[in-house]
VOLO-563794 format. One record per residue: y, z, x of N, C-alpha, C in turn; residue in one letter. Coordinates in steps of 0.001 Angstrom, whole numbers, padded with zeros to 6 digits, always signed. Atoms other than C-alpha are relative to their C-alpha. Layout:
REM VOLO-563794
YZXYZXYZXA/...
//
This chain:
REM VOLO-563794
+001007-000346+000418-057637+029676+105718-001112-000909+000000M/+001233+000757-000113-061005+028029+106476-000829+000315-001267K/+000784-000098+001043-063246+027351+103656-001514-000118+000858K/+001328+000535-000734-066940+027797+105019-000718-000904-000593P/+000673+001070+000159-069351+025492+105282-000788-000071-001554F/+000728-000140+001395-070390+024412+101610-001288-000777+000195V/+001431+000819+000236-074101+023635+101069-000130-000454-001505S/+000093+000524+001276-075404+022026+098223-000374+001210-001089L/+000274-001420+000490-075037+024851+095656-000205-000535-001528V/+000460+001016+000957-077078+023707+092716-000569+001509-001122L/+000053-001309+000901-077821+027684+091573-001089+000189-000674A/+001187+000181+001111-081185+026772+089947+000215-000999-000853G/-000174+000731+001012-079761+024162+088033-000843-001701+000602V/+000491+001078-000359-081052+021299+090313-001197+000505+001031L/+000814-000558-000570-084260+021776+091848-000579-001102+001210L/+000100+000915-001127-085366+020257+095238-001280-000784-000174L/+001076+000648+000359-087836+017457+095185-001393+000722+000073S/+001229-000602+000073-090849+019496+096606-000969-000969+000393G/+001373+000952-000224-092921+016564+097633-000054+000130+001334C/+000129+000231-001263-094596+015645+100517+000218-001347+000177S/-000474+001054-000607-093219+012913+102571-001032-000499+000417T/+001092+000573-000570-096680+011951+103663-000519-000730-001197N/+000747+000740+001037-097642+010337+100076+000242-001297+000206E/-000236+001602+000065-097954+006720+100039-000534-000700-001089T/+000235+001049+000875-098212+003915+097760+000054-001305+000652R/-000163+001194-000436-099103+000320+098341+000651-000896-000971V/-000965+000402+000735-096424-001836+097246+000521-001356+000691V/-000493+001316-000534-095382-005512+097626+001566-000024+000508S/-001704-000241-000487-091740-005351+099879+000848-000883-000445P/-001160+001137+000405-090518-008493+098148+000191-000059-001430T/-000065+000149+001419-091184-007798+094510+001121+000951-000678T/-000893-000868+000917-088264-006698+092405-000225+001113-000959E/+000611-001186+000792-089844-004726+089661-001662-000312-000166A/+001458-000115+000140-093404-003804+089878-000626+000362-000940L/+000644-000455+001004-095917-003443+087462-001153+001018+000451T/+000758-001049-000459-098520-000561+087615-001291-001240+000908D/+000999+000936-000761-101197-003625+088671+000154-000469+001246T/-000472+000544-001557-099180-004892+091488+000087+001097+000726Q/-000611-001063-001048-098266-001647+092816-001157+000790+000663I/+001216-000344-000073-101892-000498+092791-000946-000773+000878D/+001055+001078-000628-103652-003615+094165+000347-000397+001517T/-000181+000418-001394-104021-004159+097808-000058-001558+000303V/-000383+001736-000076-102911-007687+098518-000632-000444+001463S/+000385+000558-001385-103563-009572+101632+000944+000601+001481S/-001007-000952-000828-100674-007728+103288+000632+000978-000250H/-000504-001095+000427-100586-004476+102133+001104+000790+000930P/-000953-000875-001055-097577-002224+103067+000017+001650-000834V/+000161-001051+000614-097548+001549+102649+001385+000273+000190K/-001318-000485-000320-094245+003291+101930+000005+001384-000193H/-000182-001163+000000-093237+006444+102208+000714+000676-001440R/-000684-000527+001341-092466+009010+099011+001243+000954+000553L/-001319-000653-000625-088803+010207+099867+000398+000948-001096I/-000489-000954+001056-088150+012140+096517-000801-000042-001255G/+000493+000104+001322-089350+013105+093273+000611+001302-001006A/-000393-000957+000875-088276+015016+090135-000908+001187+000205S/+000862-001323-000111-090022+018680+089834-001452-000392-000709P/+001014+000319+000942-092681+017199+087328-000438-001215+000454N/+000475+001145-000386-093029+014020+089093+000211-000945-000830K/-000235+001154+000626-091801+011734+086490+000650-001107+000450E/-001219+000660-000867-089168+010350+088923-000740+000019+001470V/+000322+000107-001482-090407+008889+092256+000886-000842+000765K/-000756+000985-001166-088639+007307+095134-000992-000233+001218L/+000476+000192-001324-090064+005525+097841+000687-001030+000914Y/-000698+000733-000922-088872+004045+101009-000330-001897+000222A/+000053+001445-000087-088713+000203+100785+000108-000678+001422L/-000516+000404-001464-086964-000722+103895+000760+001325+000825Q/-000482-001281-001108-085842+001884+106574+000259-000191+001470E/+000000+000091-001391-084737+001802+110126+001019+000904+000644S/-000593-000951-000733-083629+004502+112768+000795+001130-000930K/-000288-001562+000585-083595+007427+110114+000691-000390-001269G/-000900+000283+001301-081545+005341+107296-000919-001147-000873T/+000712+000815+001252-083499+004107+104081+001359-000911-000420V/-001090+001009+000575-081620+000762+102707-000463-000563-001022T/+000654+000553+001097-083915+000012+100038-000711+000827-000675R/+000753-001066+000845-085404+002371+097502-000871-000720-001156I/+000640+000261+001120-088128+001750+094810+000011+001409-000661L/-000134-001118+001113-087615+003838+091954-000941+000162-001140L/+001278+000273+000714-090485+004601+089838+000041+001315-001158D/-000069-000847+001192-090107+006385+086335-001096-000210-000974I/+000938+000044+000638-093247+007122+084782-000886-001727-000004Q/+000549+001197-000315-094740+003998+085835+000700-001195+000030G/-001026+001284-000202-091547+001601+085461+000323-000223+001516K/-000289-000201-001022-090702+000477+088618+001254-001018+000432Q/-000985+001162-000335-087617-001410+090211+000923+000622+001175K/-000557-000232-001543-085938-001792+093815+001373-000003-000153A/-001510+000044-000064-082263-000805+094433+000484+000181+001736W/-000702+000087-001459-080036-001427+097398+000732+001450+000483N/-000486-001287-000303-079358+002393+098078-000190+000546+001026W/+000152-000460-001216-078654+003784+101353-000271+001268+000196E/+000101-001343-000037-079907+007169+102303-000262+000465+001522A/-000007-000219-001870-079137+008368+106057-000798+001387-000218I/+000821-001528-000352-081182+011377+107319+001254+000891+000467D/-001195-001146-000322-078549+014235+106931-000970+001556+000419T/+000671-001361+000413-081371+016974+106549+000019+000294-001263G/+000292-000722+001433-080813+017448+103065-000529-000902-000500T/+001124+000819+000713-083452+015972+100742+000694-000602-001070P/-000530+000467+001241-082814+013868+097894+000118+000832-001077L/+000081-000889+000837-082075+015471+094856-000384-000944-001301Q/+000326+000457+001391-083989+014068+091690-000439+000822-000965V/+000446-000630+001366-084039+014988+088143-000343-000851-001263M/+000381+000949+001129-085388+013756+084782+000590+000799-001144Y/-000685-000628+001042-082908+015042+082110+000802-000735-001099T/-000676+001126+001059-081486+013876+078976+001794+000303+000446D/-001212+000099-000150-077359+013375+080198+000959-000333-001113L/-001143+000813+000860-076123+011107+077285-000370+000448-001316T/-000003-000707+001740-077431+013416+074162-000665-000987-000586G/+000609+000793+000784-079463+010487+072926-001489+000434-000306D/+001403-000619+000196-082694+012749+073206-001087-001012+000828Q/+000792+000471-001311-083878+010666+076185+000075-000031+001052Q/-000375-000214-001206-084338+011492+079601+000592-000877+000376E/-000427+001114-000977-082560+009583+082383-000495+000642+001297E/+000535-000544-001223-083462+009820+085849+001671-000110+000817A/-001155-000552-000545-080809+011518+088034-000056-000015+001588V/+000045-000322-001692-080541+011039+092137+001268-000002+000438I/-001206-000219-001032-078023+012513+094105-000504-000286+001516M/+000235+000137-001414-077881+011190+097677+000945+000483+000864I/-000716-000710-000770-076360+013455+100414+000290-001449+000978N/-000656+001139-000844-074109+010851+102217+000758+000604+001165T/-000672-000530-001127-072593+013234+104847-000266+001557-000244G/-000017-001410-000074-073010+016815+106136+000504+000343+001526R/-000611-000757-001253-071330+018761+108778+000705+001010-000298G/-001233-001140+000328-068453+021371+109364+000577-000348-000731T/-000983+000171+000926-066570+021299+106434-000297-001542-000346E/+000259+001574+000564-068200+017960+105168-001215+000204-000616L/+001135+000257+000812-070694+017555+102359+000198-000822-001196D/-000490+000864+000798-070619+014466+100355-001282-000760-000735T/+001073+000409+000847-072832+012984+097681+000356-001204-000809Y/-000392+001019+001333-073301+009669+095629-001157+000237-001058D/+000967-000372+001150-075118+009731+092230-000130-000986-000627I/+000378+001139+001279-077142+007377+089933-000541+000446-000851H/+000513-000133+001205-077995+007863+086635-000614-001217-000585V/+000348+000909+000388-080574+005491+085473-000661+000198-001387I/+000699-000212+001164-081980+004914+082071-001466-000223-000241R/+001234+000480-000185-085529+005252+081368-000362-001308-000542T/+000677+001115+000672-085967+002505+078727-000004-001448+000724S/-000099+001381-000654-084667-000556+080734+000244+000032+001516D/-000243-000275-001477-083923+000947+084268+001432-000542+000415L/-001222+000401-000216-080339+000113+084096+000711+001235+000240T/-000863-001007-000582-077643+001945+086045+000997+000829-001472E/-000972-000180+001053-075324+004181+083702+001363+000467+000971I/-001212-000588-000837-071705+004121+085751+000497+001491-000345P/-000759-001201-000179-070352+007525+086866+001141-000327+000778V/-001032+000169-000576-066926+007303+087780-000237+001191+001578P/+000316-000868-000929-066867+008422+091634+000942+001363-000103D/-000730-001408+000192-065644+012277+091795+001251-000019+000806A/-000904-000264-000628-063283+011784+094544+001249-001180-000238V/-000944+000844+000577-061534+009080+093198+000743+000393-001330Q/-000541-000739+001295-061026+010952+089756+000881+000972+000497V/-000683-001482-000486-059545+013985+091732+001384-000746+000617A/-000951+000788-000432-057224+011345+093528+001162-000670-001140E/-000523+000759+001293-056276+009442+090291+000622+001056-001098Q/-000256-000680+001101-055983+012226+087873+001090+001375+000697E/-000733-001045-000268-054286+014881+090004+001461-000337+000776T/-000781+000177-000657-050774+015229+091565+000475+001284+000850N/-000168-000952-000853-049932+017587+094325+000769-000192+000883S/-001150+000085-000980-047138+018625+096512-000273+001636+000770T/+000102-001251-000990-046611+021297+099378+001069+000203+000497I/-001230-000430-000285-043527+022906+100294-000230+001150+001005Q/-000059-001229-000744-042865+025092+103243+000921+000638+000278K/-000978-000925+000043-040988+028131+103231-000301+001246+001045Q/+000501-000558-001311-040943+029849+106671-001429+000038+000272G/+001304-000131-000564-044255+031128+107238-001092-000225-001039D/+000954-000079+001348-045727+030119+103860+000100-001364-000485R/+000167+001260+000357-047127+026775+102316-000164+000318-001563L/+000286-000177+001308-046437+026695+098618-000593-001276-000552N/+000529+000975+000548-048811+024526+096950-000374-000613-001388I/+000335+000359+001568-048773+022940+093545-000698-001164-000416T/+001062+000687+000593-051466+021090+091720+000493-000342-001221V/-000346+000423+001522-050589+019116+088543-001075-000951-000316D/+000872+000514+000894-053275+018105+086095+000433-000211-001089I/-000263+000076+001212-052346+016441+083348+001409+000754-000633H/-001292-000696+000413-048915+018306+083045-000272+001603+000058G/+000560-001340-000540-050844+021698+083831+000122+000316+001400K/-000039-000313-001043-049840+023276+086931-000693+001126+000760K/+000439-000990-000460-051566+025302+089215+000751+000401+001414Y/-000485-000381-001301-049931+027007+092317-000425+000966+000946T/+000761-001099-000798-051317+028862+095248+000872-000080+001387V/-000964-000064-001259-049449+029950+098560-001111+000319+000874T/+001023-000178-001447-051329+029946+102332+001038+000166+001106Y/-000961+000101-001346-049904+030666+105701+000066-001540+000326P/-000471+001275-000575-048119+027882+107392-000066+000386+001529A/+000018-000247-001353-049667+027745+110696+000366-000626+000994E/-001077+000788-000678-047787+024713+111751+000382-000736-000871D/-000522+001131+000716-046360+021696+110693-000822-001061-000232D/+000795+001266+000040-049436+019282+110832-000662+000501-001582A/+000590-000307+000991-050229+020105+107154+000252-001320-001012Y/+000085+001067+000620-051226+017324+104602+001059-000105-001530F/-000789-000134+001369-048642+016422+101581-000225-001481-000613D/+000933-001005+001107-050268+015760+098868-001296+000214+000846P/+001333-000422-000852-053707+017209+099437-000842-001333+000031L/+000984+000807-000215-056465+015275+100641-001307-000249-000394R/+001250+000072+000761-059649+014586+098850-001166-000690+000742Y/+000726+001062-000766-063036+013181+100478-001084+000987+000614G/+000839-000332-000842-064623+015618+102782-001111+000982-000607S/+001113-000832+000792-066671+018004+100105+000379-000393-001404I/-000083+000528+001455-067535+016278+096917-001584+000056-000334S/+001348-000825+000590-070760+018218+094945-000156-000617-001131I/+000299+000044+001233-072350+016940+091860-000976+001138-000274Y/+001177-001216+000691-074148+019534+089549-000399-000282-001524S/+000459+000329+001441-075900+019394+086331-000401+001425-000613I/-000138-001352+000554-075817+022670+084024-000213-000517-001444H/+000030+000043+001560-077459+022668+080313+000565-001615-000289N/-000104+001471+000186-077618+018852+080454+001359-000807+000071H/-001331+000319-000487-073798+018577+081737+000390-000334+001290Q/-000402+000548-001513-072750+016572+084479+001522+000471+000476L/-001040-000475-000431-070020+017886+086613+000064-000215+001627S/-000103+000074-001515-068663+017764+089975+001232+000981+000888A/-000921-001014-000562-066581+019712+092472+000603-000730+001424T/-000693+000619-001268-064120+017976+095127+001057+000693+000442V/-001138-001036-000500-062003+020096+097334+001012-000555+000693S/-001322+000500-000270-058713+019493+098490+000624+000500+001731G/-000822-000466-001402-057442+019830+102279+001649+000112-000039N/-001161-000165-000131-054226+020940+103038+000580-000171+001739Y/+000154+000004-001378-054808+020973+106475-001284-000729+000853H/+001441+000205-000488-057591+019699+109062-000773+001364-000299I/+001049-000895+000351-060462+021944+107732+000554+001266-000694A/-000706-001213+000834-058161+024001+105600+000016-000324-001498M/+000286+000519+001642-058925+023719+101682+001073+000792-000631F/-000773-000800+001007-056411+024757+099104-000738+000229-001229A/+000707-000234+001270-059047+024920+096174-001073-001328-000271G/+000804+001158+000843-061251+022484+094299+000475-000503-001187D/+000072+000520+001252-060941+020238+091571-001287-000102-000535V/+001094+000028+000836-063456+020856+088862-000150-000967-000932K/+000429+001349+001096-064809+017437+086950-001121+000432-001023I/+001027+000285+000913-066634+017743+083577-000035-001347-000616T/+000121+001414+000618-068077+014254+082561-000582+000211-001232Y/+000764+000224+001969-069164+013212+078890-000404-001371+000256R/+000518+001495+000209-071184+010309+078139+000836-000557-001065Y/-000583+000930+001059-069063+007501+076000-000738-000961-000571D/+000918+000820+000650-071376+005900+073670+000496-001305-000164S/-000700+001538+000433-068974+002969+072842+000194-000569+001490A/+000175+000911-001201-068615+001946+076568-000869+000314+000827S/+001399-000078-000646-072099+003134+077522+000364+000205+001525Q/-000133-000536-001437-070531+005153+080768+000435+001418+000044R/-000455-001468-000217-069904+008560+081903+002042-000190+000337F/-001662-000044-000378-065945+009321+081782+000565+001510+000461K/-000292-001049-000310-064094+012271+083297+000597+000771-001001P/-000216-000751+001602-063334+014902+080207+001047+001021+000210D/-000730-001018-000214-062071+017879+081626+000098+000083+001575Q/-000226-000305-001878-060275+018622+085240+000467+001576-000265L/-001041-001030-000166-059062+021910+086392-000104+000690+001500K/+000089-000249-001055-058180+023423+089457-000148+001389+000571F/+000297-001499-000180-059648+026804+091166+000636-000057+001363V/-000673-000476-001460-057695+028290+094381-001259+000302+000586A/+001170-000540-001055-059977+029072+097299+000454+001635-000327L/-000659-001603+000259-057540+032460+096894+000934-000282-000723S/-001023-000018+000691-055502+033300+094335+001316+000511+000497P/-001203-000294-000438-052865+034595+096597-000639+001013+001146D/+000144-000878-001200-053450+035651+100239+000932+001120+000703P/-000834-000697-000392-050394+037237+100360+000088+001441-000899F/-000550-000965+001253-050671+040442+097983+000720+000859-000097P/-001106-000652+000278-047551+042177+098916+001189-000858-000330D/-001022+000751+000545-045829+039365+097667+000756+000097-001120R/-000466-000357+001244-043100+040048+095179+000659-001119-000703T/
//
């Protein structure tokens, strides 16, 4: 059973940047942290950079500092006048940068959240995420969702006749689903990485990572909920569960 192409499903949670890519600012390409004076001052060698993303109310703006052949390799982050350059890579997948300004840490201070599409195609949809503090423009680490799924889950696949019995174990809780065995070229254990999507709802960061049991065939999704740990000042995976693509494709099974 194939899982249809999954586009970025944010269901009103994340708003697209909605910005014009023609907006430009004059900045110095060699300055790491730019002041308002420096960014607005026309130097002897002014350089105009494209606005490539912004939060809905423009509190957060992203400019392409360096780009080549459709790939941005250096980005200027501007959060309400504070600027810092980052070596983030944004390839042209056709999916706009997703930019938010929201409180994910629970400290009553908004953070800048940037989600960059790193791969898009048939049965492919992957993202990087960056969460930046407004106070000092430092990045808050977020464990990669694919690595969390790989490290925190165990899965086994057993073939019985024309069926594949797939079991996913997450910290002792087991989820089992059965799919047709079309051939013997199935994966054991499940493979993660072709679909990995972050989302935010009610100031809560979560991720969905799909697990392949065959090329372009998915058993289901590992749903990850993150929490901010103030002691370590980083996000940690808090809750994980497995959601099967279909609870039972064999309704006549006894």
